[in-house]
LOZANU-727568 format. One record per residue: residue in one letter; z, x, y of N, C-alpha, C in turn. Coordinates in steps of 0.1 Angstrom, whole numbers, plus 2048, in hexadecimal, padded with zeros to 3 digits. Atoms other than C-alpha are relative to their C-alpha. Layout:
<atoms>
> type n_w n_u n_v ca_w ca_u ca_v c_w c_u c_v
> A Z X Y Z X Y Z X Y .
...
</atoms>
This chain:
<atoms>
> type n_w n_u n_v ca_w ca_u ca_v c_w c_u c_v
> M 7F5 805 806 1C9 31E A66 7F7 7F6 7F3 .
> R 803 80A 810 1BF 30A A40 80C 7F3 800 .
> I 7F9 80C 808 1CD 2E7 A3D 7FD 7F8 7F6 .
> L 805 805 80D 1CF 2D3 A23 805 7F3 802 .
> F 7FC 808 7F7 1CB 2B1 A2D 801 7EE 7F7 .
> Y 7FE 80A 80B 1DD 294 A11 800 7F4 80A .
> A 7FE 810 7FC 1DA 272 A0B 7F2 7FE 80C .
> A 806 7FB 7F3 1B9 276 A20 7F2 7F1 7FC .
> K 810 80A 802 19D 255 A22 7F8 802 803 .
> R 807 800 7FC 181 250 A2E 801 800 812 .
> Y 7F8 801 7EE 18B 247 A56 806 80C 800 .
> D 7FE 7F6 7FC 1A1 261 A54 7F6 80F 7FF .
> Q 80B 7F6 801 185 27E A4B 7F5 7FE 80D .
> E 807 7FF 7F0 172 26E A66 800 800 80B .
> S 7FE 801 7EC 185 26F A82 807 80D 806 .
> F 804 7F3 7FC 18B 28F A7A 7F6 80C 800 .
> T 808 7FB 7FA 16E 29C A79 7F6 800 808 .
> D 7FE 807 7F7 165 28C A92 802 80F 811 .
> I 7F6 7F6 7F3 17A 2A8 AAB 804 80F 7FB .
> I 800 7F1 804 17D 2C6 A94 7FF 809 807 .
> G 807 7FB 7F6 166 2D5 AAA 808 80B 809 .
> K 7F8 7FC 7F0 17E 2D6 AC6 805 80E 7FF .
> F 7F6 7F9 7FF 195 2EC AB4 7FF 80D 7F1 .
> P 802 7EF 809 180 310 AA5 80E 803 7F9 .
> G 7EE 7F9 801 196 31D A8D 806 7F9 7F0 .
> I 7F7 80B 80B 1A4 2FF A78 7F7 7FD 7F8 .
> E 805 807 80E 19A 2F6 A56 805 7F7 7F8 .
> I 7FD 802 80B 19B 2DC A45 7FE 7F5 7F3 .
> E 809 809 806 19E 2CF A22 807 7F2 7F7 .
> Y 7FB 80E 803 1A0 2AD A16 803 7FE 7EE .
> T 7FA 805 80B 1B4 29E 9F8 7FC 7F2 800 .
> D 7F8 809 801 1BB 27B 9E8 80C 801 7FC .
> H 7EB 7FE 806 1DD 284 9DD 806 7FF 80A .
> E 7F5 804 7F5 1FB 276 9F0 807 814 7FF .
> L 7EE 7F6 800 215 296 9F4 80C 7FB 7FB .
> G 7F5 805 803 22E 296 9E3 804 80E 7F8 .
> P 7F9 7F8 7F9 245 2B0 9D5 7F4 803 7EB .
> R 807 7F9 805 22B 2B4 9B0 7EB 803 808 .
> S 80F 7FD 7FA 209 2B1 9C7 800 80E 80C .
> A 7FE 7F8 7F1 219 2CA 9E4 7FD 811 7F4 .
> T 808 7F1 803 20B 2ED 9C9 7F4 7FF 809 .
> L 80A 803 7FF 1E9 2E0 9D6 7FB 807 80A .
> A 7FD 7FB 7FB 1F1 2EF 9F2 805 80F 806 .
> E 7FE 7ED 802 1F3 314 9E8 7F2 807 807 .
> G 811 7F6 7F8 1DC 32E 9FF 802 7F1 814 .
> F 802 804 7F0 1E0 311 A1F 809 801 80A .
> D 7F7 7FE 7F7 1F3 316 A3F 80B 7F4 802 .
> A 7F4 80A 7FB 1FD 2F0 A43 7F9 7F9 7F7 .
> V 809 80A 809 1F8 2D1 A32 802 7F3 80D .
> C 801 80A 7F5 1F2 2AF A46 807 7F3 7F5 .
> A 7FA 80C 804 204 28C A39 802 7F8 80B .
> F 7FE 809 800 20C 26B A3E 80D 7F9 7FF .
> V 7EF 80A 803 22D 24F A3F 7FB 801 7F4 .
> S 800 801 80F 220 24D A1D 809 806 7F9 .
> A 7FD 7F6 805 227 26C A10 810 806 7FA .
> N 7EE 7FC 801 24B 278 A02 802 80F 801 .
> V 7FB 7F2 800 255 297 A0F 810 7FF 803 .
> D 7EC 7FC 7FA 278 29F A0B 802 80F 7F7 .
> A 802 7FD 7FC 282 2B7 A00 7F9 80B 7F4 .
> R 80F 7FD 80C 271 2C2 9DA 7F2 803 80D .
> T 80B 7F9 7F8 255 2C2 9EE 800 80E 80A .
> I 802 7F3 7F6 25A 2D5 A0D 80A 80C 7F5 .
> T 7F9 7F6 804 26F 2ED 9F5 7F1 808 7F5 .
> S 80A 7F8 805 24C 2F4 9E1 7F3 806 809 .
> L 807 7FF 7F1 236 2F3 A01 803 808 806 .
> A 7FA 7F3 7FD 24C 311 A0C 7FB 80D 7F9 .
> K 804 7F1 804 245 324 9F0 7F2 803 7F4 .
> H 80B 7FA 800 224 321 9ED 7F9 804 810 .
> G 805 7F5 7EF 21E 32E A15 801 7F6 80D .
> V 805 809 7F8 21F 30E A25 80A 802 80C .
> K 7F4 7FF 7F3 22A 315 A4C 806 7F6 808 .
> A 800 811 7F8 225 2EE A57 7FA 7F9 7F9 .
> I 7FE 811 806 229 2C9 A52 7FB 7FB 80B .
> L 809 80C 7FB 20E 2B7 A66 801 7F1 7FE .
> M 803 80D 803 216 291 A67 7FC 7FE 808 .
> R 80A 80A 7F8 1FC 27B A73 807 7F5 800 .
> S 7FA 813 801 215 25F A79 80D 802 80A .
> A 7F0 7FB 7F8 233 25F A94 80C 7FF 7FD .
> G 7F7 808 80B 24A 250 A76 7FF 80C 7F6 .
> Y 800 7F1 803 259 271 A68 80F 802 7F6 .
> N 7F7 7FC 809 275 264 A52 7FD 7FB 7F0 .
> N 802 7FC 80C 263 26B A34 801 80F 7FB .
> V 7FD 7F3 805 26B 28E A38 80A 802 800 .
> D 7FA 7F3 802 284 2A4 A30 801 80B 80E .
> V 800 7FA 7F7 28C 2B1 A55 809 808 7FD .
> E 7F7 7F9 803 2A9 2C5 A4B 7F6 80D 7F8 .
> K 806 7F6 80D 298 2D8 A2F 7F1 80A 803 .
> A 80E 7FB 7FD 278 2DD A40 80B 80B 810 .
> K 801 7F5 7FA 28D 2F3 A5D 807 80B 7FB .
> E 7F5 7F5 809 2A7 304 A41 7F3 807 7F8 .
> L 80E 7F9 806 282 311 A32 7F4 807 80A .
> G 808 7F9 7F2 273 318 A55 7EF 7FB 800 .
> I 810 809 7FD 255 2FE A53 802 7FC 80A .
> V 7FD 807 7F9 24B 2F0 A71 7FD 7F3 7FB .
> V 805 80B 808 248 2CA A6E 7FB 7F9 80D .
> K 803 804 7F8 233 2B8 A89 7F9 7F4 803 .
> I 803 812 7FE 22A 295 A95 7F6 7F5 808 .
> V 807 809 7F2 215 27C AA7 808 7F7 808 .
> P 7F6 80E 7F4 22E 269 AC0 7F8 7F7 80A .
> K 80C 80A 7F6 212 25A AD1 7F6 804 7FC .
> Y 80E 7FF 802 1F3 250 AC6 7FA 7F3 80B .
> S 809 807 7FD 1E6 22D AD1 810 7F3 7FF .
> P 7F3 807 803 209 21B AD4 7F8 7ED 808 .
> E 804 80E 803 1F6 1FA AD9 7F6 7FC 7F4 .
> S 807 807 80C 1E4 1F4 ABD 809 7FE 7F7 .
> V 7FF 808 809 1FF 1F3 AAA 80A 7F4 807 .
> A 7FC 80F 800 20F 1D6 AC2 7F8 7F7 801 .
> E 80A 810 802 1F1 1C6 AC2 7F9 7FB 7F2 .
> L 7FA 807 810 1F7 1C1 A9E 80B 7F9 801 .
> A 7F4 806 802 218 1B8 AA4 7FE 7F3 806 .
> I 805 80A 7F8 20D 19D AB9 7F6 7FA 7FB .
> S 807 801 805 1F4 197 AA4 806 7F3 7F5 .
> L 7F6 802 807 209 195 A84 80F 7F1 806 .
> A 7FA 810 7FF 221 176 A9B 7F5 7F6 801 .
> L 805 80E 7FC 206 161 AA5 7FD 7FB 7F0 .
> A 80A 804 80F 1F4 162 A80 80E 7FB 7FA .
> A 7F2 80B 807 21D 155 A71 7FC 7FB 809 .
> N 7F8 80D 7FB 221 140 A8A 7F5 7FB 7FF .
> R 80B 811 7FC 1FD 12B A8E 7FA 802 7EE .
> R 805 803 810 1FA 131 A62 7F2 804 802 .
> L 80F 7FF 800 1DA 143 A6A 7F3 806 7F5 .
> C 802 7FD 80E 1D7 150 A46 7FD 7F9 7F7 .
> K 802 80D 804 1E0 12F A39 7F1 7F6 806 .
> S 806 807 800 1C7 120 A4B 7F0 803 7FF .
> Y 80D 7FA 800 1A9 136 A48 7FC 800 7F0 .
> I 7FF 808 803 1B1 131 A27 7F9 7F4 7F9 .
> R 802 80F 804 1AD 109 A20 7F2 7FF 80C .
> I 810 801 7F9 18D 10D A38 7F8 807 7F3 .
> R 80D 7F8 80B 17B 129 A1E 7F9 7EF 7F5 .
> E 804 80E 80B 181 107 A07 7FC 7F6 803 .
> N 806 810 7F6 176 0F1 A21 80B 7F4 7FC .
> N 7F3 80C 7FD 198 0DC A26 805 805 809 .
> F 7FE 803 7F2 19E 0D5 A48 804 7FC 807 .
> D 7F4 804 800 1BE 0CC A43 808 805 80B .
> I 7F8 7FB 800 1D9 0D2 A5E 809 804 800 .
> D 7F8 805 804 1F5 0C8 A50 808 80E 7FB .
> G 7F0 7FC 803 214 0E1 A50 7F2 810 804 .
> L 7FE 7F5 7F5 201 0FD A69 801 7FD 80A .
> C 7FA 803 7F5 211 0F3 A85 807 80D 807 .
> G 7FB 7F1 7FE 21A 110 A98 809 7FC 80F .
> V 7F4 801 7F8 233 115 AB9 7F7 809 80E .
> N 805 7F5 7F3 227 11E ADE 80A 80F 7FE .
> L 7F8 7F2 7FB 234 144 AE8 800 801 80B .
> A 7FE 800 7F5 22C 13E B0C 80D 7FA 803 .
> G 7F1 807 7FD 24E 134 B1A 811 803 7F5 .
> K 7F2 7FE 810 266 140 AF6 803 811 808 .
> T 7F6 7EC 800 27B 166 AF6 7F3 809 7FA .
> A 805 7F3 80F 26D 184 AE9 809 80A 800 .
> G 7F4 7F7 802 285 19E ADB 7F6 80A 7FC .
> I 809 7F6 806 279 1BF AD8 80E 80E 7FD .
> I 7F7 7EE 802 28E 1DB ACA 7F9 806 7FA .
> G 7FE 7F4 7FF 286 1F9 AD0 7F0 802 808 .
> T 80A 801 7F9 271 201 AF0 7F9 811 802 .
> G 80B 7F7 7FC 25C 221 AEC 7F3 7FE 802 .
> K 809 804 7F9 23C 220 AF0 7FA 7F5 7FD .
> I 806 80C 808 231 207 AD8 801 7F8 802 .
> G 7F8 80C 7FE 24E 1EE ADA 7FC 7FC 817 .
> A 80B 802 7EC 243 1F4 B0A 7F5 7FB 7FB .
> A 806 808 800 225 1EA B00 7F9 7F1 7F4 .
> M 7F5 80E 809 234 1CC AE8 801 7F5 80F .
> C 7FA 803 7F5 242 1C2 B06 7FB 7FB 80E .
> R 80C 7FF 7F4 226 1C7 B1E 7F3 7F1 7FA .
> I 80F 813 805 20D 1A8 B06 809 7F6 7FF .
> C 7F5 805 7FB 231 196 B08 801 7F9 804 .
> F 802 808 7F5 232 192 B25 7F7 7F7 802 .
> G 80D 805 7FF 20E 189 B2B 800 7F4 7F9 .
> F 800 80C 809 20E 16F B13 80B 7F5 807 .
> G 7F9 80D 801 22C 15E B28 813 7FF 800 .
> M 7F3 803 809 246 168 B15 80D 807 805 .
> R 7F5 7F4 7F9 269 173 B22 809 80B 7F7 .
> V 7FD 7EF 80B 271 198 B17 80E 802 7FE .
> I 7F3 7F6 804 292 1A3 B0C 7FE 80D 7F3 .
> A 801 7F4 805 296 1C3 AFA 80F 807 7F9 .
> Y 7F3 7EE 801 2B0 1DF AE8 7F6 808 7FC .
> D 800 7F0 802 2B0 200 AEA 806 80A 804 .
> I 7FA 7FC 7F7 2C9 219 AEB 7FD 80A 806 .
> N 806 7FA 7F6 2B1 22B B02 7F9 7FA 808 .
> K 803 810 7F3 2A7 214 B22 7F3 803 805 .
> N 812 7F8 7FA 284 218 B2D 7FC 7FE 80E .
> P 802 806 7EE 285 216 B55 7F2 7FA 802 .
> S 80E 803 7FB 25F 214 B53 7FE 7EA 805 .
> L 7FE 80D 809 264 1F0 B40 80A 7F4 809 .
> E 7FB 803 7FF 27A 1E0 B5D 7FB 7F0 808 .
> R 805 80F 7FB 25F 1C3 B68 7FD 7F9 7F6 .
> Y 804 806 80A 25A 1BB B46 80A 7FA 7FA .
> L 7F3 80E 80A 27A 1B1 B32 80F 803 80A .
> K 7F2 7FC 7FF 2A3 1B3 B37 802 808 7F5 .
> Y 7FA 7F4 80F 2B4 1D0 B20 80B 7F1 7FB .
> V 7F5 802 809 2D4 1BA B0B 805 807 7F5 .
> S 7F7 7F8 80B 2E8 1C2 AEE 7F8 7F9 7F8 .
> L 80C 7FD 809 2D3 1C3 ACF 809 7F4 7F6 .
> N 7FB 80B 801 2EE 19C AC6 7FA 7FA 805 .
> E 808 811 7F9 2E0 18C AE3 7F5 7FF 7FE .
> L 813 802 807 2BA 195 AD4 7FF 7F9 7FC .
> L 802 806 80D 2C2 18C AB3 802 7EC 804 .
> E 7F9 811 7FB 2D2 166 AC3 7F7 7F9 808 .
> K 808 806 7F4 2BA 162 AE0 7F5 800 7FE .
> S 813 803 7FE 296 16A AD4 7F8 7F5 7F4 .
> D 803 803 803 280 156 AC7 7F3 80C 7F9 .
> L 807 7F5 80A 266 172 ABC 806 812 7FE .
> I 7FD 7F8 7FB 274 191 AB6 7FD 80B 7F1 .
> S 805 7F6 803 262 1B1 AAE 802 810 7FB .
> L 7FA 7F8 7FE 26E 1D0 A9E 7FB 80C 801 .
> H 807 7F5 7FD 25F 1F3 AB0 806 80A 7FE .
> C 7F2 7F4 802 27B 211 AA6 7FC 808 7EF .
> P 7F9 7FA 80F 27C 22A A8C 806 7FD 7F6 .
> L 7EF 802 80D 28A 22A A6D 80B 80C 801 .
> T 7F4 7F7 7FD 2AD 23E A6D 80D 7FC 7F7 .
> D 7FB 800 80B 2C9 23E A57 809 7F3 809 .
> K 7F5 810 7FC 2E2 224 A76 7F5 7F6 800 .
> N 804 812 7FE 2C5 20A A75 7FF 7FE 7F4 .
> Y 805 806 80F 2B8 20C A4F 80C 7F1 804 .
> H 801 80D 806 2BA 1E5 A45 80A 7FD 80D .
> M 7FA 807 7F3 2C4 1DC A6A 7FC 7F0 807 .
> I 801 80D 801 2B7 1BC A60 802 7FB 7F7 .
> N 7F7 805 80D 2CE 1AD A49 806 7F4 7FF .
> S 7FB 80F 805 2E0 18B A3C 801 801 80B .
> D 7F8 809 7F4 2F4 18E A5D 7F9 803 80A .
> A 80F 7FC 7F3 2D8 19A A7A 7FB 7F8 7FC .
> I 807 80C 801 2C7 17B A68 805 7F6 806 .
> K 7F3 809 7FF 2E7 165 A6A 7FF 801 80E .
> K 800 805 7F0 2E8 167 A92 7ED 7FC 806 .
> M 810 801 7F9 2C0 163 A96 7FE 7F1 801 .
> K 802 811 801 2B5 13F A9F 7FC 7FC 7F4 .
> D 802 809 80C 2A6 127 A83 7F3 802 80E .
> G 813 801 7FD 27D 12A A89 802 80E 808 .
> V 807 7F3 7FE 27C 14D A93 7F5 805 7F7 .
> I 80A 7F9 801 25E 165 A93 807 80D 7FD .
> L 7FD 7F8 802 264 184 A84 7F9 80C 7FC .
> V 80A 7F2 805 24D 1A6 A88 802 80A 7FE .
> N 7FD 7F1 804 252 1C8 A77 7EF 805 801 .
> T 80F 7F6 805 235 1E2 A7E 803 80A 800 .
> S 7FB 7F5 801 24D 1FC A7D 805 808 7F3 .
> R 7FF 7FF 807 260 206 A61 801 7F3 7F2 .
> G 7F9 811 80A 268 1EA A3C 80D 808 800 .
> G 7F7 802 803 285 200 A3B 808 7F9 80B .
> L 7FB 805 7F2 290 1EF A5D 80B 7EF 7F8 .
> I 7FD 80D 802 294 1CB A4C 804 803 7EF .
> D 7FF 807 80F 2A8 1C5 A26 7FB 7F4 7FC .
> T 80C 811 802 28B 1B0 A19 808 7FB 7F6 .
> G 7FD 807 806 2A0 1A4 A04 80E 7F2 804 .
> D 7FC 807 7F1 2B8 197 A1E 7EE 7F7 805 .
> L 812 805 7F8 291 18D A2B 800 7F2 7F7 .
> I 805 80B 80C 28A 174 A0E 808 7F7 7FD .
> K 7F5 80E 801 2AD 161 A0C 800 7FC 80E .
> G 803 800 7ED 2A4 162 A37 7F8 7F2 7FD .
> I 80D 804 800 280 151 A2E 803 7F5 7F5 .
> R 803 80B 80B 28A 13B A0D 808 7F5 80A .
> A 7F5 802 7FA 2AA 12A A24 7FD 7F8 810 .
> G 807 808 7F6 28E 120 A3D 806 802 810 .
> K 7FA 7FA 7F4 29E 13A A59 7EF 802 806 .
> F 80F 7FD 7FA 27B 141 A65 7F2 7FA 804 .
> H 811 807 7FE 25C 134 A72 7F2 805 7FA .
> G 813 7F6 805 247 153 A69 807 80E 7FE .
> V 802 7F3 800 247 174 A60 7F3 80B 7FC .
> G 812 7EF 7FD 22F 195 A69 802 80A 7FB .
> L 7F9 7F6 809 233 1AF A52 7F2 808 802 .
> D 80B 7F3 804 21C 1CF A57 806 80B 7F9 .
> V 7FC 7F7 805 235 1E5 A43 80D 7F9 7FC .
> Y 7F2 80B 804 252 1DC A29 801 80F 7F5 .
> E 7F8 7FA 809 267 1EC A11 7F4 802 7F1 .
> E 80C 7FC 811 257 205 9F4 7F6 7FF 803 .
> E 80E 7FE 7FC 235 203 A05 7FD 807 7FB .
> T 805 7F4 808 22F 226 9FB 7FD 803 7F4 .
> D 807 802 80B 22E 21E 9D8 7F3 7FB 7FC .
> F 810 805 804 20E 20C 9DA 7F7 7FE 811 .
> I 80B 7FF 7FA 202 211 9FD 7F1 7FF 803 .
> Y 811 7FB 7F8 1D9 215 A09 7FF 805 7F0 .
> G 80C 806 80B 1D2 20A 9E4 7FE 7F6 801 .
> D 805 80D 80A 1C2 1F5 9D0 806 7FF 7FB .
> H 7FF 801 80C 1D7 1EA 9BA 800 7ED 802 .
> S 808 811 7FD 1C7 1C2 9BC 7FC 7FC 7EC .
> N 807 802 817 1C4 1C7 98C 80C 801 7FD .
> E 7F6 7F6 80B 1EA 1D3 98A 80A 7F3 807 .
> I 7F5 80A 7FD 20F 1C2 990 807 80B 80B .
> L 7F9 7FD 7F6 21E 1CC 9B1 80C 809 7FD .
> P 7F8 7FA 807 23C 1E5 9A8 80D 7FB 80C .
> N 7F4 803 7FD 253 1D8 9BE 7FC 7ED 804 .
> P 806 814 802 259 1B2 9B7 803 7F6 80E .
> A 7FD 809 7ED 268 1AA 9DE 7F2 7F8 80D .
> T 812 7FF 7F7 242 1B4 9EE 7FA 7F7 7FE .
> S 807 80E 805 233 19F 9D2 80B 7F0 804 .
> K 7F8 80C 7FC 24E 185 9DC 7FA 7F5 810 .
> L 801 808 7E7 247 183 A08 7F4 7F7 7F9 .
> L 80F 7FD 7FF 222 182 9FD 804 7E9 7FB .
> D 803 80F 806 22B 15A 9EC 807 7F7 809 .
> Y 7F9 809 7F3 23A 149 A12 7EF 7FD 808 .
> P 807 801 7F9 225 13C A23 7FE 800 811 .
> N 7FC 802 7F1 232 141 A45 7FF 80F 808 .
> V 7FC 7F0 7FD 231 166 A3F 7ED 807 802 .
> V 80E 7F9 800 211 17E A48 807 80F 7FB .
> M 7FE 7F4 806 20D 1A2 A39 7F3 807 800 .
> T 811 7F8 804 1F3 1BE A3E 809 80B 7FD .
> S 802 7F5 809 1F3 1E2 A33 804 80A 809 .
> H 7FA 7F4 7FE 206 1FB A44 7F1 809 80C .
> Q 809 802 7FC 1E5 1F3 A5F 801 803 811 .
> G 7F9 803 7F1 1FB 1F6 A84 7F7 80C 807 .
> F 803 7F3 7FB 1E5 21A A89 7F0 800 800 .
> Y 811 804 801 1C2 20F A7F 7F9 7F9 808 .
> T 807 803 7FB 1B0 211 A98 7F6 80C 809 .
> K 809 7F2 7FD 191 225 AA8 809 80A 80A .
> E 7F8 7F6 7F7 1A9 22F AC1 80D 806 7FD .
> A 7E9 7F7 809 1CA 236 AAF 7F8 808 7FD .
> L 805 7FA 80A 1B4 249 A96 7FE 80E 80D .
> G 7FC 7F5 7FB 1A7 25E AAF 80A 80B 806 .
> A 7F3 7FA 7FB 1C6 265 AC0 80B 809 7F6 .
> I 7F8 7F8 817 1D7 26C A9E 7FD 810 802 .
> A 80A 7F3 7FE 1B9 28A A9E 804 805 803 .
> E 7FF 7F7 7F6 1BF 297 AB5 80E 80B 807 .
> T 7F4 7FE 7FF 1DF 299 ABA 80A 807 7F9 .
> T 7FF 7FB 80D 1E5 2A9 A96 7FC 80A 7FF .
> L 802 7F4 7FF 1CD 2C4 A9B 805 80C 80C .
> R 7F7 7FB 7F8 1DC 2CC AB8 80B 809 802 .
> N 7F2 7F7 805 200 2D0 AAA 7F7 80D 7F8 .
> A 7FE 7F0 80B 1F0 2E9 A93 7F9 808 808 .
> R 807 7F2 7FA 1DC 2FD AAB 80E 805 80A .
> D 7F4 7FF 7FF 201 2FB ABB 806 80A 7F6 .
> V 7F8 7F7 80E 210 30B A98 7F9 80D 800 .
> E 804 7F2 800 1F8 323 A99 803 80B 80B .
> K 7FE 7F5 7F5 200 332 ABD 811 7FE 802 .
> G 7EE 804 801 229 32A ABA 806 7F8 80C .
> I 7FA 80B 7F3 22D 30E AD2 805 7FA 7F2 .
> R 7F6 805 804 247 2FF ACC 7F8 7F0 80D .
> T 801 808 7F5 242 2D7 AE1 809 7F0 7FB .
> D 7F7 80A 805 250 2B3 ADF 7FD 7FD 7EC .
> N 7FD 80D 808 241 2A9 AC5 800 808 7F1 .
> D 7FA 7F8 815 24D 2C3 AA7 814 7FB 800 .
> V 7F7 809 805 26C 2B3 A95 809 809 7F6 .
> A 7FB 7F7 80D 274 2D3 A7E 7FE 80C 80D .
</atoms>
């Protein structure tokens, strides 16, 4: 099987090169082009393509891939809201994902963002770099004894529940599908109750049509004053405009974001000499209680290794015609 690997970064090539010897017969060619309608033509002669959440795998892209003989789309991610799954099914293209790699990698970043926003660590770091040792404006709150509200209790959400429990927090959660293995750590409640009672709210759910902008002005109004909000899942879960209004109104003690709307326009690139195309994202960077990272929740050695192995196993399953729980089309 020949795979064209889109948007290849150095760390991608290293992690896949480390284990490809375990999968004889699979060949990978790397390109730094992102997968989209135009770049899909590069896949002519390949059996499969490998893409990430930053790709544009819409109907036009999938139609072009099918025209050029591609039989499978291997997403090296758990999320696939950027893939037109129905079009892939229609054209007979298999779509496989990596539903779990290292849940702790994302959960540990989520709690890191909460702590950094809470204790103003970025602002403090900048002050110290300038020999300013004043701590005025850096006051945080104890997380121990507070209530953590976890929205989504899949593998990553479950890891976040355990971390918050270890911090001495009372943990409540909302999920359509309850996880009985978490009973010792949390209590399931309605979404409204979670919004009203939580001191820390962390999002750990996939993006769907039903939960798009689930954190909007109405949801924000229900939250406690001084709440900490963290999102390491998908940017579309939060209405950025409403979030900014809430920040300006003093609703949040802190906000930690690893993902944000419209991030695909610039994510994983160096745009330090440019003006960002999304003014809302630029605006978020202005606030001292907001901490942002670059969609790097997956970025640990353990997670990269697991992603590479599962992706190549998915490729092998495509060759053998094996359907698994990793198939979404």
